[in-house]
C-alpha positions as CSV (number, residue, x, y, z in Angstrom):
1,M,68.3,-59.8,-17.1
2,G,66.7,-63.7,-15.6
3,I,63.5,-64.7,-14.9
4,K,63.2,-63.5,-11.2
5,Q,64.3,-60.3,-12.1
6,E,61.8,-59.7,-14.9
7,L,58.8,-61.5,-12.7
8,G,60.3,-59.0,-9.8
9,K,60.0,-56.1,-12.6
10,K,56.7,-56.9,-13.7
11,I,55.0,-57.3,-9.9
12,K,56.6,-54.1,-9.0
13,R,55.0,-52.1,-11.8
14,M,51.8,-53.5,-11.2
15,R,51.7,-52.6,-7.8
16,L,52.7,-49.1,-8.3
17,N,50.1,-48.7,-11.3
18,R,47.6,-50.0,-9.2
19,G,48.7,-47.2,-6.1
20,L,49.8,-50.1,-3.7
21,T,52.3,-49.7,-1.3
22,Q,55.0,-52.8,-0.9
23,E,53.1,-52.8,2.8
24,Q,49.6,-52.9,1.3
25,L,50.8,-55.8,-1.1
26,A,52.8,-57.6,1.1
27,E,49.3,-58.1,3.5
28,A,47.0,-58.6,0.8
29,V,49.1,-61.7,0.0
30,N,50.4,-62.6,3.7
31,V,54.3,-62.3,3.6
32,S,56.8,-60.0,4.8
33,Q,57.1,-56.6,3.2
34,R,61.0,-57.9,3.1
35,T,59.8,-61.2,1.0
36,L,58.1,-58.8,-1.1
37,S,61.0,-56.5,-1.9
38,G,63.4,-59.8,-2.3
39,I,60.6,-60.7,-5.0
40,E,60.7,-56.9,-7.0
41,I,64.0,-56.6,-7.0
42,G,64.7,-60.4,-8.4
43,E,66.7,-61.7,-5.1
44,N,63.9,-64.3,-4.3
45,F,61.5,-66.3,-6.4
46,V,57.7,-66.8,-5.7
47,T,56.3,-70.0,-4.3
48,A,53.3,-70.9,-6.3
49,E,51.2,-70.4,-3.6
50,T,52.5,-66.8,-2.8
51,F,52.4,-66.3,-6.8
52,D,48.7,-66.7,-7.2
53,R,48.1,-64.6,-3.8
54,I,49.9,-62.0,-6.1
55,V,48.3,-62.6,-9.0
56,T,44.8,-62.5,-7.1
57,A,46.2,-59.5,-5.1
58,L,46.9,-57.3,-8.1
59,K,43.8,-58.5,-9.6
60,T,45.4,-59.5,-13.1
61,T,46.3,-63.0,-14.5
62,P,49.3,-65.5,-14.4
63,D,49.8,-65.0,-18.6
64,E,49.6,-60.9,-18.2
65,L,52.4,-61.4,-15.3
66,F,54.4,-63.7,-17.7
67,A,54.2,-61.6,-20.9
68,V,57.4,-61.3,-22.7
69,N,55.8,-58.7,-25.3
70,H,59.5,-57.6,-26.0
71,L,60.2,-61.0,-27.3
72,R,57.6,-60.2,-29.9
73,G,57.7,-58.1,-33.6
74,Q,56.2,-54.5,-33.6
75,D,54.1,-55.8,-36.7
76,E,52.3,-58.9,-34.3
77,I,52.4,-56.1,-31.7
78,F,50.5,-53.2,-33.8
79,S,48.4,-55.9,-35.2
80,E,46.7,-56.9,-31.8
81,I,46.3,-53.2,-30.8
82,Q,44.7,-52.5,-34.3
83,T,42.0,-55.5,-33.3
84,D,41.9,-54.5,-29.9
85,I,40.9,-50.6,-30.9
86,Y,38.5,-52.1,-33.3
87,S,36.5,-53.9,-30.3
88,I,37.2,-51.0,-28.1
89,S,35.5,-49.0,-30.8
90,Q,31.9,-50.5,-30.4
91,D,32.0,-48.7,-26.8
92,P,32.0,-45.0,-26.7
93,L,32.9,-44.7,-23.2
94,K,35.9,-47.1,-23.9
95,L,36.8,-45.3,-27.0
96,D,36.8,-42.0,-24.8
97,I,39.1,-43.4,-22.0
98,L,41.5,-45.1,-25.3
99,Y,41.7,-41.6,-26.5
100,N,42.7,-39.7,-23.4
101,V,45.4,-42.5,-22.5
102,V,46.7,-42.0,-26.4
103,K,46.6,-38.3,-25.5
104,A,48.3,-38.7,-22.5
105,L,51.2,-40.9,-23.5
106,K,51.6,-38.4,-26.9
107,K,52.2,-36.3,-24.4
108,E,55.6,-37.8,-22.5
């Protein structure tokens, strides 16, 4: 799969995770719904300006959109998760949220 398709899939996944329709994100980014659809399916590549507006609208970072975790080894990913869990464990509210997320993932 090429970079256009990978980026498009990631944008779509983030949009859905944030509960946005294509129409809502397209409006926030100031592009047509057809243009956004083309980006999400990998037909079109985003301009720098559109990319910047997508990052802002999805409340994310360029790094997160271009992250390629599948190229990292499982041990490296697991180690990073352990580090993150330790820092989260210092906040009881975040720890409770993390607990619920893990339980939900186990049910899938």
